[in-house]
N, C-alpha and C positions, 0 to 999 in steps of 0.2 A: 667499497667498490673501488676497482682498479681504476688507475689513471687513464688507461686507454679507453676504457668504456666512457668515463666522465667526458673526455675529449670527442668520442663518437657522438655522444647524446648532444653535446654542445654544438657540433658541426650540423648535425641533423635539425636541430632546433632552428639554425640560422638558414636552412634550405640548402646547405651544401652537402655533397655526396661524399661520404668517406670511402677510402679503399675497401674493396670488396663488396660495395653496394652498388645500386642502380636506382634510378628514378623511374616510376611507374605511375599508373592511374590511380592506384592505391596508396601512393607514397613512396618514400625510399625504403627499400628492402634489400636483403642480401642477394648477391648474384645468382647464388643457387636456387633460390625460390622462384617460383612461377607465380603468375595471376591467372586464375581459373574462374571461369562463370559457374555458379552454383549449379546451373542445370547441366553441366559436364560432369559433375561429381555426385549427383542426387537424382533420385526419381521423385516426384510429386503427385500429390493428391489433394483434394479438397472434400468439403462435406455439405450438409444442409441441416435445415431446421425442420423436423418432423412436425406435422401440422399440429398446433396448439388446440384445434378444436378437438383433437383426439387424445386430450390430456390423459384420460383413463387407461388408454390402450398404449400410447407410445411413450409415456414419462411415469405414471403412477408405479411405484415399487420396482423402477428399473434397475437392472444389475449392471449396466455397462456405462462407463465414464463418457460424458458428452461435454467437450471442451468448448468454451466461448471466450472472447477476448478477455473479460474480466477474471477468467480462471488464470490466466497468464502471468507468470511471476518472473520471468527471466531465469528460471531455476528448473528444478524437476517438477514435475506434475504428478502427484500422487493421489489426488481427489479432485471432485468437481462440484460444483454448486447443484448442479441437475445431473441427473442420469436418464437413460433411455432404456427401453425394453427390447427384447428379442423381436417382437413384432415390428417395431420401428426400423430394426436393421433389415428385416425380411420384405417389408411393404414400401419402403422409401430408398433413395439413392443413399441415404447415410450408410457408411460402410466402417469397420472397424480398421484403424491404422495400427501397424506393428510398434512394439516396444523399441524405444530409442529414435522414435520419429520426432523431429523438431517442427513445432508448429509456429508460424509468423502471422501476426496480426496484419491484415491488410485494411481494415476500416476502424473508426471511431475516433478521428481526430488526431492531431499531432502529438497528444500525449500517450495515444494507444498504438500508432502506426509503428510496426518494427518490433514489438514486444514479443518475447518468445516463451516457449514452454517446451521441456523435454519429457517425453512419456516414459513413465517407469513401467507402464503395462498397456496392454491393448486398449485403445479408446477411440471414439469417434469425435468429430468436431462439426462446427458449423459452417456456414459459407463464407464467414468473415475471415477464415484462417486458410493458410497454405500449408501442408504438411510436407515435410522435406525428410527423406530417408537416404542417408549417405551411402555409397558403394563401399566394397570391403576395403579399399584402400584409404578409407577417410572415418574419423571418429565423429560421433554425433556430438559430444560433450565440447569437444574442440570447435565444432562447426558453430555450436550455439554461443560460445565465448566470443567468437570473432564477429557473430551478428551482434551481440550485446555491446561490444566494443565500437562497432561502427554504425550504431543506431542513427547517427545524424546522416547517414548516406541517403536514408528514405525520404527525407525532407525534399530532396530534388525532384522526387517522382510524384509527390502529393499533388492531387489535382486542384490548384489553387482556385479553378472556377467554382468549386463546390463548396457548400457550406461546411461540411464535414469532410476535409480532405481523405484521399485514400490511395492506395497503391494497387496494383494489379499482380495476378500470378506471374505474367511475363516479367514485370519489374523484379519480383523476387528471384526468378531463374536467371535473369541477366545480371545479378549481384556479383560484382568482381571481388574475388577472394584471394588474399596472399596464401599460398600454398607452399610449405615446405616438404617434409618427408614423414613418413609414419612414424619413425623412430623418434625424431626430434619432436614430433607433435605429441607422442606419448609422454615423453619426458616433461614437456611443458604442462601438460595436464596433471602429471604427478605433483608437480610444485604448486599449482593452483588448486589442487584437491586439499592440500594442507590447510589453505585459507577457507576453503568452502566447509572442511569440517569445523573449524575453529568458529565460523560464522554461524554453522547449524546448531552447535552446542551452546552459543551464546543467546541465540533466538529462543532455543528450548528453555534456557535457564530464566530468560525475561518472562516467558508466557507462565512458567511455574510459578514465579514471583508475584506476577499479576493476579493469579488465581489466588494465592495465599493472601495478598492483600485484599482482594475481593471478600473472601471468607472471614477474615479479621475484622474487617470494617463492619460487615454484617452483624457479627457477634457484638460488637461494641455498641453500635446504634440502637441495639435492641436490648441491651442490658444483660444478655446471657454470660458475657464475660465482662468484667469491669476492672479497673485499675485498684491496687490495694488500698490506696488511700481514702476511697469513696465507698460509701455504705448508707447513704440517705435515699429514701424513696424517692422515685421519678414520679412527675406530676403528668397528668393526661390532658393534652391541649389538643386543640384544632390547629391546623397550619396556619390558618389566618390569625391565630393568636400570637404567632411569634414571627410572622412575615409581613412585609409590606410589598404590594404590587406596584410597580411604576410603568405605566404604559410607555410605549414608543411609537412615534409618527415617523420616524425616518424610512426611507425607502432606498432600495439598493441602488436605483439609477442616480441618486444624488451624490453617491460617494466618488472618491478620486484615489488616485495613487500617490498624491504628493502631500496630503494632510499629516498634522502632527500626530492624531490620535486613532488608534485602531478602532473599527466598528465591527462587531461580531453578527455573522449571519449563520445559517442552518449547517454550514460546513467549516466553521471557524471564521477567521477574519476574512471580512466580504470586501473591505477597502478602507478608506482613511477620511478624516474630516479634520477641520482645524478647531473644532471645539468637541468637548465630550460631555456626557449627560451624567456621568456616575463618579464621584469622588473616592468611593471605596469599593472594594471587591463586591460582586453580586453573582447571583444565580440567574442565568437564562435557560428558558425551556422552550423548545420548538413547539409551536401551539398549533400548527397545521401543515398538511402535507404528507409525504411518506415518512419523514423521520420524527412524526408527531411523539412527544413525549421524550426526546433525547434531551439530556441535561448537560450543561456547561458550568463551570465556574470560572467567571471573567475577571480580569484584572481590573484594578482601580485606573481612574482617568480613561475609560474607554466607554463606547456606546454599543447598543444593539439595534438592529433592524426592526421593524414593525411585526415580522412574522415570528418574533421570539417574545415570549413573556419573561419581563425581567423581575426578579423577586429579591428584596433587601431584607437584612435582619433587623430586628427591633431590639430593645433593650433586654429582652428575655432570651435572646439567642446570639449564637456565634455563627457567622456565615459559613466558615468551614464546615460546621456540623450541619447546618441546614442544607449545604451542598450533598454531603453524604446521605442525609435523609431523603432529600427530594430524588436522588439516584434510585432509591429503592422503593418508590411508589409505584404501585401497578395502574399505569394510566390508561389501560385497555378498557377499564371499566367506565371511564369517563368520556371516551371517544363518541362525538356525534358526526353526522354526515356521513354520505355514502360515497359521492364521487371524490371529495376532498375531506379526509378525516380532521377533525378539530377537538381540541380540549380547551376548556375554560377554568381559569384560575378560580372563579367564583363557586364552581363545583367540587374541583379537587381539594381545595383550601378547607372545605367542611370536614375533610378526613381527620379522625381522631389518631394522634399518636402519643407515645410516651416520650417525655423530655426530662433529661437530667439537669442538675444545677448547671449554671452559666460557666463555673470552673470546671466541672467535668467535660461539657461540651468543647472547651478550648484544648482541654487535655487530648481528647479523641481527635480533634481536628490536627492537632500538632503532631500526634502519632502518625495520622494518616500522610502528612506533609513529609515526615521523614521517610515513610515507605516510598512515597512518590520520588523523592530525591535519591533514594537508593536505585529505584528502577530507572530514573533518567540517566544516573551514572552508568548503568549498564548498557543503556541504549546509546550513550556517548561511546562506550567502548566497542559496541556493535558497528557503529559508523566508522570508527577508526579502522576495524577490521576490513569493512568493505572498501574504505579509501585504498588502504594498503593493497587489496586485492585488485582495485582498479589500476593503481599505479604499476603493478607487476604485470597486468594485462597490456599495458601500453608498450612495456619493454619486451615482452616474450613474444606476444602475438603479431608484432610487426618486425621481429628480428633485430630490434636495436640491441638486445642482449640475447646472446646465442647460447642455448643450454648444451653443456657438454663440449663447448669450444672456448668459451670465455672463462 
């Protein structure tokens, strides 16, 4: 990096205004840049939720993408978790938005407000999103990148009096945007697109490796594929023959953020405590609620709240192998309860499975750990690429570094 650029960055970090720059409501930007409201550069639209009471008419076998907040990924939107039908478009106020529309989340709490998605094809959306369509002098992807970079801006407008903060469509249209010119913005996007492509390829590679790992583990735990050094027969056992259930009475409300030892809940670490229940690794299974049957391998010197069933290995089993085995159990056949689904250890622990020798279990579990570490290394590389792009965005989208000038 040129010394001139280093000095400029240092001045701006100190709040000083370098030559050729000026101070604005969006920060220090080049004198040639303007600050525009999004409403002056885009047209906007919103959507609605077709009646859920007409599920068979408005949703079943739908052909049109219908975007909700949970579909937003701060990147391109190629698909959605739900789709709607032509009748939904004809009979409700839900309309298709054109390709290259940027969607911004207005509801859903601080973790969702300001999330974005860029349509790669026509799609409708619900009422929690605002759709922005830039005019001919502005690039959709550039606008999305600026919105992603300045997501902190929305916190000022979140309605603090509400349990779930939100912003309004007017807030979105008043968003102040540092604006250069189409030529410079195009060059900026050409640079950022290099990182986008690298990130996309890395994400694709990770998904492929996860699928390969999943397939390999299934072949190994069923004995369809075995390591060369093992040829003895597997034993048939019930799950309760090689596991130990350990009940937990812990409540999520009793946890804190300052304790020494993690406590697991349905979504991972739920909090901390100063004591732990388990000296060794163990398996935790969600026993009730929407995530029923989800399986975790938990670290030693941790605990689990009471909504999880904790399972330990005994002298006949390796906990790493038990984890792989429990992940592949079909828990649906053991679910009871209508309002809140529930599974009981006493029921699914009667299931019969084939068990290899303890030595072979450990070999399989170790192989799985190697695959996990390989995927973790790929994910670390992905995070590095994302951090590099974030740093570039901070320099390019604010004009601290000028493309074609510096």
